Steps between C-alpha positions, in 0.01 A plus 500: 500500500606706800847654490695738711721790401668514838789261412579707191495821701722345767742377238531850355568654839701233685650279232429141405701352792277668760158444349413190694599646836327837451189337350474268800536791739240704316248214504571435867448867581168503313387185680596642841323829426192319375473282809599748766334807356153353514556372848630837624212690344243260649662530844500880489148529372362250756677674789429859404343702779276713275260269319396772255855560379659157514687524171640843594710322760692331214631823351770573765615137490524498120688832513754359742547189283555717190748714695693190603500374141627841378773509766604147397525596136701810582734301725563232240551766230754689710679180605540377145556836333875455453490126451186486286621741234809289431304175503234619263741662254710180475205291368 
């Protein structure tokens, strides 16, 4: 029987009232990444100028995507730093 620990983890971090919303967002993000990531990689590999190093063309793109993700995490953390501490401690 398959089971997931994600709802339990989300409940511990965000509270029971937010589990459905955050779980839906997490599953949507995984679906979007799964669909778009393969298409992006296929596009880059098929349009690479150097046939011998096709997959090397993916490294800068992946680096930029990780940098955007890191910047997003930092921005959300800074934006909710004052609000988040009070919300989490009141659970």
